[in-house]
MARDRENPA-912316 format. One record per atom (N, C-alpha, C): x, y, z; residue in three letters. Coordinates in steps of 0.02 Angstrom, whole numbers, plus 50000, padded with zeros to 5 digits. Example, Ala and Ser with C-alpha at 12.3 -4.5 7.8 and 13.67 -1.06 7.14 Angstrom:
// residues 2
506604971650390ALA;506154977550390ALA;506604983550390ALA;506424988850354SER;506844994750357SER;506455000250394SER;
This chain:
// residues 185
528234846249716UNK;527594846349736UNK;527434839549771UNK;527224839449834UNK;527104833049869UNK;526554829449828UNK;526584823049832UNK;525994818349802UNK;525344820449825UNK;525254821649887UNK;524574823649918UNK;524254830449889UNK;524694834849866UNK;524464840949842UNK;524294841049770UNK;523684839949751UNK;523454839349682UNK;523244846249657UNK;523134851149697UNK;522934857649686UNK;523314862949714UNK;523434869049674UNK;523884873849703UNK;523404878449750UNK;523744883449775UNK;523384888949818UNK;522774892049792UNK;522814892649726UNK;522254895949690UNK;521714891549675UNK;521764884849681UNK;521244880349672UNK;521274876049609UNK;521754878049562UNK;521864874749504UNK;522264868149512UNK;522174863249467UNK;522594857449472UNK;523284859049464UNK;523744855549494UNK;524444857249485UNK;524674855249412UNK;524314849949386UNK;524544848649312UNK;524384854249266UNK;523874857849277UNK;523694863749231UNK;524174869449246UNK;524444870049309UNK;524884875149327UNK;525604873749297UNK;525754867149292UNK;526344865249259UNK;526344867049183UNK;525794865949156UNK;525634867549083UNK;525814875649072UNK;525494879749126UNK;525634886449120UNK;526304888349130UNK;526634885249176UNK;527394886249185UNK;527804884849124UNK;527674879549091UNK;528034877849023UNK;527904883348976UNK;527284885848972UNK;527094890548922UNK;527454897148941UNK;527484898948999UNK;527714904549023UNK;528514904949008UNK;528864899349013UNK;529584899048998UNK;529694900648922UNK;529244896248881UNK;529324897548809UNK;529094904848793UNK;528584907548825UNK;528374914548804UNK;528934919648820UNK;529314918348873UNK;529854923448889UNK;530364923548837UNK;530574916848813UNK;530974916648759UNK;530744919748691UNK;530144918648683UNK;529814921748619UNK;529854929848622UNK;529654931748684UNK;529704939048688UNK;530454941848685UNK;530894938348712UNK;531614940848705UNK;531854940948631UNK;531604935748590UNK;531824935948523UNK;531304938848468UNK;530834941948494UNK;530294944748457UNK;529964940648400UNK;529784934348432UNK;529474929348392UNK;528744929348404UNK;528384927548356UNK;527614926648362UNK;527464919748376UNK;526854918548405UNK;526604911848418UNK;525874911248414UNK;525644904848411UNK;524954903648404UNK;524814897248447UNK;524264897448488UNK;524074891648523UNK;523444888848495UNK;523434882148475UNK;522844879648448UNK;522244879348499UNK;521684880148481UNK;521054880048527UNK;521074872848554UNK;521144867548517UNK;521184861248540UNK;521834857448525UNK;522064853248574UNK;522654850348564UNK;522504842948547UNK;522424841748486UNK;522294834848464UNK;522824832548420UNK;523364835748408UNK;523864834148375UNK;524604834148405UNK;524554833948473UNK;525124835248514UNK;525534840748500UNK;525154846748484UNK;525564853248472UNK;525194858048520UNK;525634860948570UNK;525354865848614UNK;525464873348594UNK;525954874148549UNK;526064881248529UNK;526494880748462UNK;526324884648413UNK;526714885648348UNK;527084892248356UNK;527774891748342UNK;528154897648344UNK;528324900348271UNK;528244906148261UNK;528304909548193UNK;528894914248196UNK;529364913348149UNK;529894918448134UNK;529714922948078UNK;530004928448073UNK;529864933748010UNK;530564935847988UNK;530574937047922UNK;531114941047894UNK;531814936647900UNK;531794930347905UNK;532404926747908UNK;532704926647838UNK;533374924747833UNK;533734925947773UNK;533704919347730UNK;533414913847749UNK;533394907847711UNK;532924907647659UNK;532814902047624UNK;532264901947572UNK;531624902447600UNK;531524900147659UNK;530854900847695UNK;530954907447746UNK;530624912947733UNK;530674918447760UNK;530324918947826UNK;529794914547829UNK;529384914747894UNK;529404907447922UNK;529934905447945UNK;529974898147971UNK;529514897748033UNK;529394891048046UNK;528914889048097UNK;529184882648129UNK;529014882148202UNK;529134876848243UNK;528474874548275UNK;528374868648287UNK;527764866248321UNK;528034862948383UNK;527754865348442UNK;528104863648513UNK;527544859648547UNK;527754853448572UNK;527334849848623UNK;527634851148692UNK;527314854348738UNK;527594856248800UNK;527444850848858UNK;527934849448894UNK;527864845148953UNK;528234848449007UNK;527964846549073UNK;528354848849130UNK;528284843649181UNK;528894842549213UNK;528964837849272UNK;529324841249329UNK;529144838249385UNK;529524840649448UNK;529794834749485UNK;529824828549446UNK;530084822849476UNK;530864823249479UNK;531114821849539UNK;531794822049554UNK;532224816549521UNK;531864811449514UNK;532154804849482UNK;532134804649406UNK;532044810349371UNK;531984810749299UNK;532684811949273UNK;533154813449309UNK;533874815149286UNK;534294808149292UNK;534624806849238UNK;535114802149240UNK;535814805049244UNK;536104805449302UNK;536754809349311UNK;537264805649278UNK;537284799449269UNK;537874795949235UNK;537834797549164UNK;537274798649131UNK;537244800049047UNK;537114806949037UNK;537044811549092UNK;536834818349087UNK;536224819849046UNK;535684815849061UNK;535064816649022UNK;534434817149069UNK;533984820449042UNK;533314820849083UNK;532854815549038UNK;532474811649081UNK;532064806649052UNK;531324808249057UNK;530954806849008UNK;530214807649015UNK;529924801848972UNK;529334800049001UNK;528934794948968UNK;528384798648929UNK;528244796748870UNK;527714799348820UNK;527104794048815UNK;526624797048808UNK;526004792048787UNK;526154789748713UNK;525804784748698UNK;525994782648628UNK;525694787548577UNK;525134791148595UNK;524904795948548UNK;525404801948535UNK;525684804748594UNK;526184809848585UNK;526744807848555UNK;526984801348560UNK;527554799348529UNK;527424798648457UNK;526904796048436UNK;526764794548366UNK;526634801248328UNK;526274805748364UNK;526194812648327UNK;526794816348318UNK;527184815948366UNK;527844820448363UNK;528464816348315UNK;528394810548304UNK;528854806248259UNK;528594806948191UNK;527954808548175UNK;527704808248115UNK;528054813448069UNK;528064811948006UNK;528344817147956UNK;527974823147950UNK;528284828347942UNK;527914835147939UNK;528364840247911UNK;528084844647864UNK;528504850147840UNK;528694855047887UNK;528324855947944UNK;528524860148001UNK;528814855448061UNK;529374857048075UNK;529754853148132UNK;529324852748192UNK;529254847248227UNK;528944845548286UNK;529494845248341UNK;529374848848398UNK;529924848248444UNK;529554847248514UNK;529794842048546UNK;529614841048618UNK;530024845048668UNK;529684848848707UNK;530004853048757UNK;529814850848826UNK;530254849548865UNK;530184846948931UNK;530454851648980UNK;530024854549026UNK;530224858849079UNK;530334855049139UNK;530864856149176UNK;530964853149241UNK;530844858849290UNK;530394858149336UNK;530234863149387UNK;530374860449459UNK;530534864449503UNK;530684862249573UNK;530034858449597UNK;530204854549654UNK;529654850749673UNK;529114853949708UNK;529244859849738UNK;528714863149774UNK;528494869049728UNK;527844869849717UNK;527574874549674UNK;527774881649694UNK;527844882649763UNK;528004889849779UNK;528714891749762UNK;529144886449739UNK;529794888449716UNK;529864888649634UNK;529294888349605UNK;529364888249528UNK;529534895249504UNK;529324900449536UNK;529434907549516UNK;529734910949581UNK;530294914149568UNK;530674918249617UNK;530464925849607UNK;530214929549656UNK;530084936149650UNK;530464940549694UNK;530584946749662UNK;530854952049709UNK;530564959049684UNK;530824963749712UNK;530504970249690UNK;530624972649619UNK;531214969349591UNK;531424971949522UNK;531224966849466UNK;531174960349485UNK;531054955249432UNK;530724948949462UNK;530554944849409UNK;530384938149427UNK;530864933249388UNK;530994927449413UNK;531404922249384UNK;530994915549381UNK;530954912849320UNK;530634906549311UNK;531214900849330UNK;531014896349378UNK;531554891949402UNK;531644885249360UNK;532174883249352UNK;532434877149321UNK;532484878649249UNK;532444873149205UNK;532584873649138UNK;532124868849099UNK;532114871149031UNK;531734867148980UNK;532334864648930UNK;532094858648907UNK;532574854948867UNK;532114852548804UNK;532454851948745UNK;532124850648684UNK;532324843848651UNK;531904841048611UNK;532114834848578UNK;531654834048519UNK;531904831448455UNK;531614830448397UNK;531504822848397UNK;530884821248382UNK;530694813348378UNK;530664810748303UNK;530704815948255UNK;530644813748187UNK;531144808048172UNK;530834803748135UNK;531234797748107UNK;531434792448164UNK;531134793448222UNK;531244787648270UNK;530774781848262UNK;531024776148276UNK;530644770648259UNK;529934769948299UNK;529514765548272UNK;528884764448306UNK;529084759748362UNK;528814761048424UNK;528934757348477UNK;528284755748512UNK;528254748948536UNK;527704746648567UNK;527724747948639UNK;527164749548674UNK;527264750848749UNK;527494757448765UNK;527714758648824UNK;527944765648849UNK;528504767848808UNK;528434774048798UNK;529004777748760UNK;529414781548810UNK;529994779448824UNK;530464783248868UNK;530924787048822UNK;530954793748834UNK;531394797548791UNK;531934800248836UNK;532504800148817UNK;533144802448852UNK;533424808348818UNK;533404814548852UNK;533584821048814UNK;534294823048849UNK;534784823548804UNK;535404826348828UNK;535294832448864UNK;535554833848926UNK;535544840648961UNK;535834846148920UNK;536204844848873UNK;536534849448830UNK;536024852948782UNK;535494849048774UNK;534894852348728UNK;534444856348771UNK;534774862048800UNK;534304866648835UNK;533934870448788UNK;533314872148801UNK;532964876948768UNK;533104884048789UNK;533484887648751UNK;533694894048772UNK;533584898348711UNK;533664904648709UNK;533564908848652UNK;534024906848592UNK;534674905148610UNK;535134904048554UNK;534874897948518UNK;534704892348556UNK;534544886348527UNK;533874886848490UNK;533404890548516UNK;532764891748484UNK;532824896048419UNK;533314900748418UNK;533364904648351UNK;533794900048303UNK;534244895648329UNK;534574891448277UNK;534134886748244UNK;533644884148283UNK;533114879048255UNK;532754883148205UNK;532514889148216UNK;532204893148161UNK;532624894948101UNK;533264896048111UNK;533724897748054UNK;533794891348017UNK;533914885748047UNK;533994879148015UNK;533354877647971UNK;532744878947999UNK;532114878047964UNK;532034882747903UNK;532314889047914UNK;532324893747859UNK;532704891947799UNK;533204888147812UNK;533714886147758UNK;533494878747742UNK;532974875947765UNK;532714869247752UNK;533234863947772UNK;533614865547825UNK;534114861047859UNK;533694857347915UNK;533794850747918UNK;533464847147980UNK;533784848848047UNK;533294848848092UNK;533544850448164UNK;533734842748190UNK;534334842848214UNK;534534836648244UNK;534734836948320UNK;534594831548344UNK;534794830448416UNK;535514829448426UNK;535724830648485UNK;536464828748496UNK;536624821248489UNK;536164817648514UNK;536204810148515UNK;535614806948476UNK;535704801348446UNK;535134799248413UNK;534984792148454UNK;534394789248439UNK;534074783048466UNK;534074783048544UNK;533784788848570UNK;533694789348642UNK;533034787348662UNK;532714782148626UNK;532124779848653UNK;532244772748680UNK;531964771748738UNK;531994765248764UNK;531354762248786UNK;
């Protein structure tokens, strides 16, 4: 999306549309896996959606995940040398997501094409949401002053397999771990 275009064709702010795109991506995965969700009326704890599983075989039969959804279309957010997507978080989001919680908190970052018209591909048989979302756990990361830059390995794609594994781990009270640690700069 060009810097001069702050509103889409329908008149809404592009930032609000990015939020909708992130949620649409997650919603598609939830539908595929028959998972339930809940969106809080107010987002004052850096949680955009809570995912609920049912009838899991671990000690916790109805595991949950709390997701903070972000979306970027910046081309410079990829570090090709380290195979990471980079996002800056506000201090509030960082502190909320790293805080101890019995329900795992997951940062989800969706990368969208630059042009809003390229976010969704349509044909007579289907629609396709473009690009990919990535996940990261901030639990136990250190307190950091100033800007919080998170580096997420591209291998941590949010797909149905990874989402289900996170819920299975939670069902068995196993921690969800990132592929690499200490990715805050």
